[in-house]
matplotlib code that plots the C-alpha trace (Angstrom):
import matplotlib.pyplot as plt

x = [-27.4, -28.1, -27.4, -24.0, -23.2, -23.7, -21.7, -18.8, -19.6, -19.3, -16.2, -14.8, -15.8, -14.0, -10.9, -10.8, -10.4, -6.5, -6.8, -8.7, -6.1, -3.2, -5.3, -6.0, -2.8, -0.8, -3.3, -3.6, 0.1, 0.0, -2.4, -0.7, 2.8, 1.3, -0.4, 1.4, 0.5, 2.1, 5.3, 5.5, 5.1, 8.0, 9.8, 10.1, 11.5, 14.1, 13.1, 14.8, 12.8, 9.5, 10.3, 11.1, 7.4, 6.5, 9.7, 10.3, 6.4, 7.0, 10.1, 8.2, 5.4, 8.1, 9.6, 6.1, 5.4, 8.4, 7.6, 4.8, 6.7, 8.9, 6.1, 2.5, 2.4, 3.5, 1.1, -1.7, -4.0, -5.8, -3.1, -1.0, -3.5, -4.2, -0.4, -0.3, -3.6, -1.8, 1.3, -0.9, -2.7, 0.4, 1.7, -1.3, -1.2, 2.4, 1.8, -1.3, 0.7, 3.9, 5.9, 8.6, 9.5, 11.4, 8.7, 6.3, 8.8, 8.8, 5.0, 4.9, 7.6, 5.3, 2.2, 3.7, 5.0, 1.4, -0.3, 2.3, 1.8, -1.9, -2.4, -0.5, -2.5, -6.0, -6.3, -5.0, -7.1, -10.4, -9.3, -9.3, -12.6, -14.9, -16.5, -15.8, -18.8, -18.1, -14.3, -14.0, -16.5, -15.2, -11.5, -11.8, -13.3, -9.6, -8.8, -12.2, -10.8, -7.9, -9.7, -12.4, -9.2, -7.8, -11.4, -11.6, -8.1, -8.9, -12.0, -11.0, -7.9, -10.2, -12.5, -9.6, -8.3, -11.3, -10.2, -8.5, -5.0, -3.5, -2.8, -6.1, -5.6, -3.2, -3.6, -7.5, -6.9, -4.1, -6.7, -9.5, -7.3, -6.6, -10.0, -9.9, -7.3, -8.9, -12.2, -10.6, -8.8, -12.2, -13.7, -10.6, -10.9, -14.9, -16.7, -14.1, -13.0, -9.6, -8.5, -9.7, -6.9, -4.5, -5.5, -5.1, -1.9, -1.1, -2.5, -5.7, -8.1, -11.2, -10.7, -10.6, -13.8, -15.6, -14.3, -15.5, -18.8, -19.5, -18.1, -20.0, -23.4, -24.5, -23.4, -25.8, -24.1, -22.6, -21.2, -19.6, -18.0, -16.9, -15.4, -13.7, -12.0, -10.8, -9.2, -7.7, -6.5, -4.9, -3.2, -1.7, -0.7, 1.2, 2.6, 4.4, 7.2, 8.7, 10.0, 13.1, 14.2, 13.1, 15.3, 12.7, 9.8, 10.9, 12.1, 8.7, 6.2, 8.0, 4.9, 2.7, 5.4, 6.1, 2.4, 1.7, 5.0, 4.6, 0.7, 1.8, 4.8, 2.9, 0.4, 3.5, 4.5, 1.1, 2.0, -0.8, 0.9, 2.7, -0.3, -2.0, 0.7, 1.2, -2.2, -2.1, 1.2, -0.8, -4.1, -1.6, 0.4, -3.2, -3.6, -6.1, -6.3, -5.2, -9.0, -10.2, -7.3, -7.8, -11.9, -10.4, -8.6, -11.6, -13.5, -10.6, -10.8, -14.6, -14.5, -11.6, -14.0, -17.2, -15.6, -13.7, -16.9, -19.0, -16.7, -15.9, -19.6, -20.6, -17.5, -15.0, -16.9, -18.8, -16.1, -13.0, -10.0, -7.9, -10.5, -10.3, -6.5, -6.1, -8.9, -7.6, -4.0, -5.0, -7.0, -4.3, -2.0, -4.6, -5.7, -2.1, -1.4, -4.4, -3.5, -0.2, -1.1, -4.1, -1.5, 1.2, -1.5, -3.2, -1.4, 0.3, -2.9, -5.8, -8.2, -10.4, -12.3, -8.8, -7.9, -11.1, -10.2, -6.8, -8.3, -10.9, -7.7, -6.5, -10.2, -10.5, -6.9, -8.6, -11.6, -9.8, -7.1, -9.4, -12.2, -10.2, -7.0, -7.3, -10.5, -8.5, -5.1, -4.6, -6.6, -5.5, -2.1, -2.8, -5.2, -2.9, -0.5, -0.7, -1.0, 2.2, 3.9, 0.9, 2.4, 5.9, 5.4, 2.7, 4.6, 7.7, 5.0, 3.8, 7.5, 8.2, 5.2, 6.3, 10.1, 9.0, 6.8, 9.7, 12.0, 9.1, 7.4, 10.8, 11.5, 7.9, 9.1, 12.1, 10.3, 7.4, 9.6, 12.1, 10.2, 6.8, 3.9, 6.7, 6.7, 3.5, 5.4, 7.7, 4.3, 2.9, 6.0, 5.9, 2.1, 2.6, 5.0, 3.0, 0.1, 1.8, 2.8, -0.6, -1.8, 0.4, 1.0, -2.0, -4.7, -8.4, -9.3, -13.0, -15.3, -12.5, -11.7, -8.2, -7.1, -8.6, -6.6, -3.4, -4.4, -4.2, -0.6, 0.0, 0.2, -1.7, -5.1, -6.1, -9.5, -12.1, -11.0, -7.9, -9.3, -11.4, -8.4, -6.3, -9.3, -9.6, -6.2, -6.0, -9.1, -7.6, -4.1, -6.0, -7.7, -4.4, -2.9, -5.6, -5.2, -1.8, -2.4, -4.8]
y = [-6.6, -5.1, -1.8, -3.0, -4.8, -1.6, 0.7, -2.0, -1.8, 1.7, 2.1, -0.4, 1.6, 4.6, 2.7, 1.1, 4.5, 3.7, 0.5, 2.2, 5.0, 2.3, 0.6, 3.7, 5.7, 2.3, 1.9, 5.3, 5.5, 3.2, 5.4, 8.7, 8.1, 6.8, 9.9, 12.0, 15.4, 14.0, 13.2, 16.5, 18.3, 16.6, 17.2, 13.7, 12.0, 9.1, 5.6, 5.4, 8.4, 7.0, 3.6, 5.5, 6.6, 3.2, 2.1, 5.0, 4.3, 0.8, 1.6, 4.1, 1.7, -0.6, 2.2, 3.1, -0.6, -0.5, 2.5, 0.9, -1.8, 0.7, 3.4, 1.5, 0.3, 3.2, 5.7, 3.1, 2.3, 5.3, 7.9, 6.0, 5.9, 9.5, 10.4, 8.4, 10.5, 13.6, 12.4, 10.6, 14.0, 16.1, 13.3, 13.6, 17.3, 17.4, 15.0, 16.9, 20.5, 19.0, 21.2, 18.9, 15.2, 15.6, 17.3, 14.3, 11.6, 13.4, 13.4, 9.4, 8.5, 10.4, 8.8, 5.4, 5.7, 6.5, 3.7, 1.2, 2.2, 2.1, -1.2, -3.0, -1.0, -1.3, -5.1, -5.3, -2.7, -4.3, -7.5, -5.9, -4.3, -7.0, -9.9, -13.6, -13.8, -11.3, -10.9, -12.3, -9.8, -6.6, -7.6, -8.4, -5.0, -3.9, -5.9, -5.1, -1.2, -2.5, -3.7, -1.0, 1.6, -0.5, -0.7, 3.7, 4.0, 1.9, 3.5, 7.3, 6.6, 5.4, 8.5, 10.9, 9.4, 11.3, 14.5, 17.4, 17.0, 18.9, 18.9, 17.9, 14.4, 13.5, 15.9, 15.5, 11.6, 12.3, 15.2, 12.9, 11.3, 14.5, 14.5, 10.8, 11.2, 14.3, 12.6, 9.5, 11.6, 13.3, 10.1, 8.6, 11.7, 11.4, 8.3, 5.4, 3.5, 2.8, -0.9, -2.3, -4.8, -2.1, -0.3, -3.4, -3.7, -0.1, -0.3, 1.3, -1.3, 1.2, 2.7, -0.6, -1.7, 1.3, 0.9, -2.8, -2.1, 0.3, -2.1, -5.5, -4.1, -7.6, -9.4, -9.9, -8.2, -11.3, -12.4, -9.1, -9.5, -13.0, -12.3, -9.0, -10.9, -13.5, -11.2, -9.4, -12.3, -13.9, -10.3, -9.9, -13.6, -12.9, -9.8, -11.7, -12.8, -9.5, -9.8, -7.7, -8.5, -10.1, -12.9, -13.8, -13.1, -15.9, -18.2, -17.8, -17.5, -19.2, -20.8, -17.9, -15.3, -17.4, -17.8, -13.9, -13.4, -16.1, -15.2, -11.8, -12.8, -15.5, -12.9, -11.2, -14.4, -15.5, -12.6, -10.8, -7.3, -8.3, -9.5, -5.8, -3.9, -5.2, -6.3, -3.6, -5.2, -8.6, -6.9, -5.2, -8.5, -10.0, -7.1, -5.3, -1.3, 1.2, 2.4, -1.2, -1.7, 0.8, -0.3, -4.0, -2.9, -1.2, -4.3, -6.1, -4.0, -4.3, -8.3, -7.9, -5.6, -7.7, -11.0, -9.5, -8.2, -11.0, -14.0, -11.7, -11.2, -14.8, -17.0, -15.6, -16.3, -19.5, -21.4, -19.9, -18.6, -21.9, -23.3, -20.0, -19.7, -23.4, -23.2, -19.8, -21.1, -24.1, -22.2, -19.8, -22.7, -23.9, -20.6, -19.3, -22.8, -22.0, -18.4, -19.2, -21.8, -19.7, -16.7, -19.0, -20.4, -17.4, -14.0, -14.2, -15.2, -13.5, -15.6, -13.4, -16.2, -17.7, -14.1, -14.0, -16.9, -15.7, -12.6, -15.1, -16.1, -12.9, -12.4, -15.9, -15.1, -11.9, -13.3, -16.2, -14.0, -11.3, -13.4, -16.1, -14.3, -10.7, -11.4, -13.3, -13.0, -9.1, -10.4, -13.6, -12.1, -10.1, -12.2, -15.3, -13.2, -12.2, -8.8, -8.1, -8.5, -7.9, -4.5, -5.5, -8.7, -7.2, -4.4, -6.9, -9.0, -6.2, -4.8, -8.2, -8.1, -4.8, -5.8, -8.9, -6.7, -4.6, -7.6, -9.4, -6.3, -4.7, -7.9, -7.8, -6.1, -8.0, -11.4, -10.9, -9.4, -12.5, -15.5, -14.0, -16.0, -18.7, -15.9, -17.5, -20.9, -18.9, -18.3, -21.4, -23.0, -20.4, -20.8, -24.5, -24.2, -21.9, -24.4, -27.1, -24.7, -23.6, -27.3, -28.0, -25.0, -22.8, -23.5, -22.4, -19.4, -18.6, -18.2, -17.9, -14.8, -13.3, -15.1, -18.4, -18.6, -19.0, -22.8, -23.7, -22.9, -24.8, -21.6, -21.6, -19.9, -18.7, -20.2, -18.7, -20.6, -19.1, -15.7, -16.3, -17.1, -14.1, -11.7, -13.0, -12.7, -9.1, -8.0, -9.6, -7.6, -4.3, -5.1, -5.7, -2.5, -0.5, -2.1, -1.1, 2.2, 2.7]
z = [5.8, 2.2, 3.6, 4.8, 1.7, -0.4, 1.8, 1.4, -2.2, -2.5, -0.7, -3.0, -6.2, -4.9, -4.1, -7.3, -8.9, -7.9, -10.1, -12.8, -13.2, -13.4, -16.2, -18.0, -17.8, -18.8, -22.0, -23.0, -23.7, -26.6, -28.5, -27.0, -28.9, -32.2, -32.6, -35.3, -33.5, -30.3, -32.6, -34.2, -31.0, -29.2, -32.2, -33.4, -30.1, -31.3, -30.7, -27.5, -25.9, -27.4, -25.9, -22.6, -22.4, -21.6, -19.6, -17.1, -16.4, -15.5, -13.4, -11.6, -10.9, -9.4, -7.1, -6.0, -4.9, -3.1, -1.3, 0.0, 1.5, 3.5, 4.5, 3.8, 7.0, 9.3, 7.2, 7.1, 4.1, 3.6, 4.7, 1.8, -0.8, -0.1, -0.9, -4.0, -5.1, -4.8, -6.6, -9.4, -9.8, -10.1, -12.8, -14.8, -14.7, -16.1, -18.7, -19.9, -19.7, -21.4, -23.7, -24.3, -24.2, -20.6, -18.8, -20.5, -19.1, -15.9, -15.5, -16.9, -13.9, -11.2, -12.4, -12.6, -9.2, -7.7, -9.5, -8.5, -4.9, -5.3, -7.2, -4.4, -1.6, -2.9, -2.8, 0.8, 1.9, 0.2, 1.8, 4.9, 5.3, 3.5, 4.7, 4.3, 2.4, -0.3, 0.0, -3.5, -5.0, -2.9, -3.3, -7.1, -7.6, -7.9, -10.8, -12.6, -12.1, -14.0, -16.9, -16.8, -17.2, -20.1, -21.9, -21.3, -22.5, -25.7, -26.6, -25.6, -27.9, -30.7, -30.3, -29.9, -33.5, -35.1, -33.5, -35.7, -35.9, -33.4, -29.6, -28.7, -29.7, -27.3, -24.3, -23.8, -23.0, -20.8, -19.1, -18.4, -15.7, -13.6, -12.0, -10.7, -8.0, -6.5, -6.5, -4.5, -2.1, -1.3, -0.6, 1.5, 3.7, 4.1, 4.1, 3.4, 6.6, 7.8, 8.3, 11.5, 11.1, 10.5, 13.5, 15.6, 14.6, 15.5, 18.7, 18.4, 19.5, 20.0, 16.9, 15.4, 17.0, 15.9, 12.2, 12.3, 13.6, 10.9, 7.9, 9.4, 10.5, 8.8, 11.9, 15.0, 18.3, 19.6, 16.2, 15.8, 19.3, 18.5, 15.0, 16.2, 19.4, 17.2, 14.7, 17.3, 19.0, 15.8, 14.9, 18.6, 18.2, 14.9, 16.4, 19.3, 16.8, 16.1, 12.5, 11.7, 8.4, 5.0, 5.9, 8.9, 6.7, 4.2, 7.0, 9.1, 6.2, 3.5, 1.7, 2.2, 0.7, -2.1, -3.0, -2.9, -5.1, -7.6, -8.1, -9.5, -11.4, -12.8, -14.4, -16.4, -17.8, -19.4, -22.2, -21.3, -21.4, -24.4, -26.2, -24.8, -25.7, -29.0, -30.3, -33.0, -34.3, -34.5, -36.3, -38.6, -39.5, -40.6, -43.1, -41.1, -41.4, -38.8, -38.1, -37.9, -35.6, -33.2, -33.0, -32.3, -29.5, -28.0, -28.5, -26.8, -23.8, -23.4, -23.4, -20.9, -18.6, -19.1, -18.7, -15.3, -14.0, -14.8, -12.9, -10.2, -9.2, -9.9, -9.3, -7.2, -4.1, -5.1, -7.2, -5.3, -6.0, -6.7, -9.2, -11.0, -11.4, -12.4, -15.0, -16.2, -16.7, -18.2, -20.6, -21.7, -22.3, -24.9, -26.3, -26.6, -28.8, -30.7, -31.4, -32.4, -34.9, -36.4, -37.0, -38.5, -40.9, -42.3, -41.2, -44.7, -47.0, -48.2, -46.2, -44.4, -42.4, -41.3, -40.2, -38.4, -36.4, -35.6, -34.0, -32.2, -30.3, -29.1, -28.1, -26.3, -24.6, -23.0, -21.9, -20.3, -18.6, -17.3, -16.4, -14.6, -13.5, -13.3, -11.2, -8.5, -8.5, -7.1, -4.2, -3.6, -3.4, -0.5, 1.6, 1.9, 4.1, 7.5, 8.8, 9.9, 6.6, 4.1, 3.1, 2.6, 0.9, -1.3, -2.5, -3.6, -5.4, -7.3, -7.8, -9.4, -11.7, -13.1, -13.4, -15.4, -17.4, -18.3, -19.4, -21.6, -23.0, -24.2, -25.9, -27.7, -31.0, -31.6, -31.1, -33.1, -35.7, -35.5, -34.1, -35.1, -33.5, -31.8, -29.2, -27.8, -26.8, -24.6, -22.6, -23.1, -21.6, -18.4, -17.8, -17.6, -15.0, -12.9, -13.7, -12.0, -8.9, -8.4, -8.4, -5.5, -3.7, -4.0, -1.4, -1.2, 0.6, -0.4, 2.6, 5.3, 7.3, 6.9, 10.0, 9.3, 6.5, 8.3, 8.8, 5.1, 5.5, 8.2, 10.8, 13.9, 14.3, 17.6, 18.8, 21.0, 24.0, 23.8, 23.2, 26.6, 28.4, 27.1, 27.9, 31.4, 32.1, 30.6, 32.9, 36.0, 35.0, 34.7, 38.2, 39.8, 38.2, 39.8, 43.2, 43.0, 42.1, 45.1]

ax = plt.figure().add_subplot(projection="3d")
ax.plot(x, y, z, "-o")
ax.set_aspect("equal")
plt.show()
């Protein structure tokens, strides 16, 4: 059993390279465009072009997520992630080797496209290969990859601030990303298994059984056959209802689809990306010098990763997704009110202790968000969906996450300049709304197989008796067919 867990854990770590690249490449742009060496090399790009470094990247992410809805099922989880590994490697090479702003933006688009597709696929893949008892941990590693990438981008940006003023300051952080897509591709091509659920959906039952045995060696023989039979029966039952349009998807599985999309839109509207991208502006408004600002951003990223890792290990499977989401949303409402009050009171004063309390608000936010929501939401959005639409809807959900991010992030500088700390109250209102929605509409999914989760939404779950009947009928049909041939 222990060996099986560590095998699946190792697979999850390799898969999380995809979300690590998402976190790192998103974060590293902040320090890259701040280096004077980058500004000089790119011949002082206009504010519009500089802003495009972020906006075209997020646009690429949205397109990548939507591409996953179109071809993710056709290629399969592993093949699609391999394709994204190739694209992200090319994008990182182009960014690192850029000789002008156009080339740099092209690299940003490609990298954004790849990580957008990857961040929508990795949670699906991990949810489909993990056991019910450990799915919170294994699936939650995708969120940990994001926070680890964020942390590393902050510290690499801080360290490269000490480099001699030149291209090394911004090329080295970008170049660090290049090997990771190659490493993940090798893992996918060698020891990382295909999703048995995806194989069943494609009619490759024997291949699915072999992969299932490989990843569920913790089960006794009869338990393994029973769980596989139930999984196969549920998937084949759901496939009987052929869905040809998104209209049918929303009609037949409205609750499940809306939960998946809402949980991703919700995370953007907590204000996490605004706080993350513009924390340097917030620190500066408190009168903190530039060198200290970079180190505070590094501490921010470290708090994000540590809180994410701890709660993924000790809470997601034990306490449950619903409890963590409700606690996270409630905590964010209180913390953002606190942060707004502290900034209003102390940002224009010389009170160092008061400014420390204002910074504490930012750190409390990151601990609450990454500890409670980031550990849960990416996995939760994937596991609530049936296999027949998991890729299609998860891609839409990720795209909604990115599109909302574009709007609120672009509004960030103007909002902080005009309404200052009152921008927090926009997110307080949004988060309160989602807290109510989550309380009434988000069911618990811990310790259930992906197929059993259907019952929490009022959908039918095939039981063992129905499975046995189906197997017997299949055997009789096979015998009849053999006699007919003879």
